[in-house]
C-alpha positions in Angstrom: 112.7 107.3 129.8 114.3 104.4 131.8 113.4 100.9 130.9 112.2 99.9 134.4 110.1 102.9 134.6 108.5 102.3 131.2 107.6 98.7 132.2 106.1 99.6 135.6 104.2 102.5 134.1 102.8 100.2 131.3 101.5 97.7 133.9 99.8 100.4 136.0 98.3 102.1 132.9 97.0 98.8 131.5 95.2 98.2 134.8 93.7 101.6 134.8 92.6 101.3 131.2 91.1 97.9 131.9 89.0 99.2 134.8 87.9 102.4 133.1 87.1 100.9 129.7 86.0 97.4 130.8 88.0 95.7 128.2 91.2 93.6 128.1 94.4 95.1 127.0 95.5 91.9 125.2 99.2 92.6 125.7 101.8 90.5 124.0 105.0 90.2 126.1 107.0 89.3 122.9 107.0 92.9 122.0 108.8 95.0 124.6 110.7 98.2 124.9 114.0 96.4 124.9 116.0 98.7 122.7 118.0 101.8 123.7 115.9 104.1 125.8 117.1 107.1 123.8 114.8 106.0 120.9 111.1 107.1 120.8 108.6 104.5 122.0 106.3 103.0 119.3 102.9 101.5 120.2 101.8 98.6 117.9 98.4 97.0 117.8 97.8 93.8 115.8 94.3 93.7 114.3 93.4 90.0 114.7 94.8 86.5 115.0 92.1 84.5 113.1 93.7 85.0 109.7 96.8 83.3 108.3 97.7 86.6 106.6 97.6 88.7 109.7 99.4 86.0 111.7 102.2 86.2 109.1 102.2 90.0 109.4 102.6 89.7 113.1 105.6 87.4 112.8 107.3 89.8 110.4 106.6 92.7 112.8 108.1 90.9 115.8 111.2 89.9 113.7 111.6 93.5 112.4 111.2 95.0 115.8 114.2 93.0 116.9 116.4 93.4 113.8 115.8 97.1 113.5 116.2 97.7 117.2 112.8 99.4 117.5 111.8 100.7 120.9 108.4 99.0 120.8 106.0 99.0 123.7 104.4 95.6 124.5 102.4 94.6 121.4 98.6 94.5 121.8 96.0 92.6 119.7 92.5 94.2 119.3 91.0 90.9 117.9 88.8 92.7 115.3 87.1 94.7 118.1 87.3 98.5 117.9 86.5 98.8 121.6 89.7 96.8 122.4 91.6 98.9 119.9 90.5 102.1 121.7 91.6 100.6 125.0 94.9 99.5 123.7 95.6 102.9 122.2 94.8 104.5 125.5 97.5 102.3 127.1 100.0 103.4 124.4 99.2 107.1 125.2 99.7 106.5 129.0 103.0 104.7 128.5 104.7 107.3 126.4 104.2 106.2 122.8 105.5 108.8 120.3 103.8 107.0 117.3 101.2 104.3 116.9 100.9 101.5 114.4 97.4 100.0 113.9 95.3 98.2 111.3 91.7 99.2 112.2 89.3 96.7 110.8 86.3 99.0 111.2 87.6 102.1 109.3 84.7 104.3 110.2 84.6 103.8 114.0 88.2 104.7 114.6 87.8 108.4 113.7 87.4 109.8 117.3 90.5 107.8 118.5 92.5 109.3 115.6 91.3 112.8 116.6 92.4 112.1 120.2 95.9 111.0 119.1 96.2 114.0 116.8 95.4 116.3 119.7 98.2 114.6 121.7 100.5 115.0 118.7 100.9 111.3 118.4 101.2 110.3 114.7 99.5 107.2 113.4 100.6 104.7 110.8 97.6 102.6 109.5 98.4 99.3 107.9 96.4 97.8 105.0 93.3 99.8 106.0 92.7 103.5 105.3 90.6 105.1 108.0 87.5 106.9 106.6 88.2 110.0 108.8 90.8 111.3 111.1 94.4 112.3 110.5 97.0 109.6 109.7 100.7 110.2 109.2 100.9 107.4 106.6 98.8 104.5 105.4 100.9 101.5 104.4 98.7 99.7 101.9 98.5 98.2 98.4 96.0 99.6 95.9 92.9 97.6 96.8 90.9 98.8 93.8 93.6 97.2 91.7 92.9 93.9 93.6 89.3 94.0 92.4 90.2 94.9 88.9 92.9 92.3 88.6 90.6 89.6 90.0 87.9 90.6 87.5 90.2 90.6 84.5 91.7 87.2 85.4 88.3 85.5 86.0 86.8 87.1 83.0 89.5 85.8 80.7 89.4 82.3 82.4 85.7 82.0 81.9 85.8 83.4 78.3 83.6 86.3 79.2 80.5 84.3 80.3 79.3 82.3 83.3 78.5 82.8 87.0 80.8 84.0 89.7 80.4 84.1 93.5 82.2 87.0 95.1 83.1 86.4 98.7 83.3 90.0 99.8 85.0 91.3 103.0 83.3 93.7 105.4 81.7 96.6 103.5 82.2 98.9 106.4 86.0 98.5 105.6 87.6 100.6 102.9 89.3 97.4 101.7 86.1 95.5 101.3 84.5 98.5 99.5 87.4 99.2 97.2 87.7 95.5 96.1 84.0 95.1 95.7 83.4 98.4 93.8 86.3 97.9 91.4 85.3 94.2 90.8 81.7 95.2 90.0 82.7 98.1 87.7 85.2 96.0 85.8 82.7 93.1 85.4 80.0 95.5 84.2 82.3 97.2 81.7 84.3 94.3 80.4 82.4 91.1 81.0 78.6 92.0 81.0 77.7 88.3 80.3 79.1 87.1 83.6 76.6 87.1 86.4 78.1 88.1 89.8 76.6 87.0 93.1 77.9 89.5 95.8 78.2 87.7 99.1 79.2 90.1 102.0 80.9 88.1 104.8 82.3 90.6 107.3 85.7 88.8 106.7 84.3 85.6 108.4 85.1 82.2 106.9 82.0 80.5 108.3 79.7 83.1 106.9 81.4 82.8 103.5 81.0 79.0 103.5 77.3 79.2 104.4 76.6 81.8 101.7 78.6 80.0 99.1 76.7 76.8 99.9 73.4 78.5 99.4 74.6 80.0 96.1 75.8 76.6 94.8 72.4 75.1 95.7 70.6 77.7 93.6 73.2 77.9 90.8 74.9 74.5 90.4 76.5 75.8 87.2 78.6 78.3 89.1 82.0 78.4 87.4 84.0 81.1 89.2 84.8 82.4 92.7 86.5 85.5 93.8 87.7 85.3 97.5 88.7 88.8 98.8 90.7 87.3 101.6 92.4 83.9 101.2 93.6 84.0 104.8 90.0 83.5 106.1 88.1 82.1 103.1 90.5 79.6 101.5 90.1 76.6 103.8 86.3 76.8 104.3 85.8 77.2 100.6 88.0 74.3 99.6 86.4 72.1 102.3 82.9 72.9 101.0 83.8 72.3 97.3 85.5 69.0 98.2 82.5 67.9 100.3 80.2 68.5 97.3 82.6 66.9 94.8 83.3 70.2 93.1 87.0 70.5 93.8 88.2 69.5 90.3 91.8 70.4 89.4 92.5 73.2 86.9 92.3 71.9 83.4 89.7 69.2 84.2 86.1 69.5 83.2 84.0 71.0 85.9 86.8 73.0 87.5 85.6 76.1 89.2 88.0 79.0 88.5 89.1 80.7 91.7 91.2 83.8 92.4 92.0 85.0 95.8 93.7 87.9 97.7 96.5 87.6 100.3 99.4 85.5 99.0 99.7 83.2 102.0 101.7 79.9 101.6 98.4 77.9 101.7 97.2 79.7 98.6 100.4 79.0 96.8 100.0 75.3 97.7 96.5 75.4 96.4 97.7 76.9 93.1 100.3 74.2 92.7 97.7 71.5 93.3 95.3 73.2 90.8 92.7 73.8 93.4 92.7 77.5 92.8 94.0 79.4 89.8 95.5 82.6 91.2 96.0 85.0 94.1 97.1 88.6 94.5 100.0 88.8 96.9 99.5 91.3 99.7 103.0 92.1 100.9 102.8 91.1 104.6 106.5 91.5 104.9 106.6 95.0 103.4 103.5 96.0 105.5 105.5 95.2 108.6 108.8 96.7 107.3 107.4 100.0 106.2 104.9 100.3 109.1 107.9 100.4 111.4 109.9 102.6 109.1 107.2 105.3 108.9 106.4 105.0 112.6 110.0 105.6 113.5 110.2 108.5 111.0 107.0 110.0 112.4 108.3 109.8 116.0 111.5 111.6 114.9 109.6 114.4 113.2 110.4 113.5 109.6 108.0 114.3 106.8 107.2 112.8 103.3 105.4 114.0 100.2 103.6 112.4 97.3 105.6 110.7 94.6 107.7 107.7 93.7 109.6 106.0 96.5 113.0 104.3 96.5 111.3 100.9 97.3 109.2 100.5 94.2 106.0 102.1 95.4 104.1 105.4 95.1 103.0 107.7 97.9 99.7 109.4 97.1 97.7 112.1 98.8 94.5 111.0 100.5 92.0 113.3 102.2 93.4 112.7 105.7 97.1 112.2 105.0 99.4 110.2 102.8 99.3 106.6 101.5 102.3 104.5 100.4 100.8 102.1 97.8 103.1 99.0 97.9 103.2 96.6 94.9 100.9 93.5 95.0 101.7 91.1 92.2 99.3 88.5 90.6 100.4 85.0 91.3 99.5 82.1 89.0 101.0 78.6 88.3 103.5 80.4 86.1 105.2 82.3 88.9 104.0 80.6 92.1 107.5 79.4 92.9 109.1 82.8 92.6 111.4 83.2 95.7 110.8 86.9 95.8 107.2 86.4 96.9 106.9 86.6 100.7 104.6 83.5 100.7 107.5 81.4 99.7 109.7 82.7 102.5 107.8 81.9 105.7 107.7 78.7 107.8 
């Protein structure tokens, strides 16, 4: 397909999709089919732009598209809206995508779209989130149950096995929110039964997390632990609230509230260095981007994979609707926060 034709077709298709689906395509001109037209076209949808983690992932993606000479269609951003994601995927179909990369935030509502793509023989790579139903070529993800277990074990040891912990959960209609929450609860019940956990669903929204944490602190001023399932959206509102209430005591000082997070963004690392939080689990934003493109390219070229160890330090496992490459996600504390191999220490 010639470049000029690809671009003109994309513009026309986007207009048609906008009219028929009554939703914006949210195209990003920084991602374009600029590589050789002999390569299969890849459609890439970014899930949201209200999270430092996902913004870092987007930057890695754009960089890797250029460095790996990926024939990417103009990037879209569904802004945590499944309706926009469906519309954006329709544009990808209309403009010749041979594979699609997405990160559906509502893992249940995307099933029919996945079925449509499968019927068109367009393979899908899902990043960070595992769709509940519908075929996927590969899920690029870390073990999210391990996130919950690691957070539980760290906080349990920090608190000496007793106390009160607020758990800022993600959206429970997301496989990630469920995995982290279920594993955290199971671990606490089994290993630290004297710790009382207050489960606070937030739908991955920082303002909701702050409001619920404020209410919990009012009822339980002796709260001594917090588990944030997404530092990218919860870190700043949580630290702001604790500081406002005079509760942001540095680690090692009396009254310090032990905090562990998930994401591994630079802001979390700075908070660890300052003693504001104690740890985070580093989601590999750089590897998510790298291997999402790797598998999308492989899928478009008709390559196949099977369960087992990979050559990049991860394990591919079978899931009911495809395969999942479980990338490593290390625990970061004051002891290793300056490790240059962590992606959070290598972004601007």
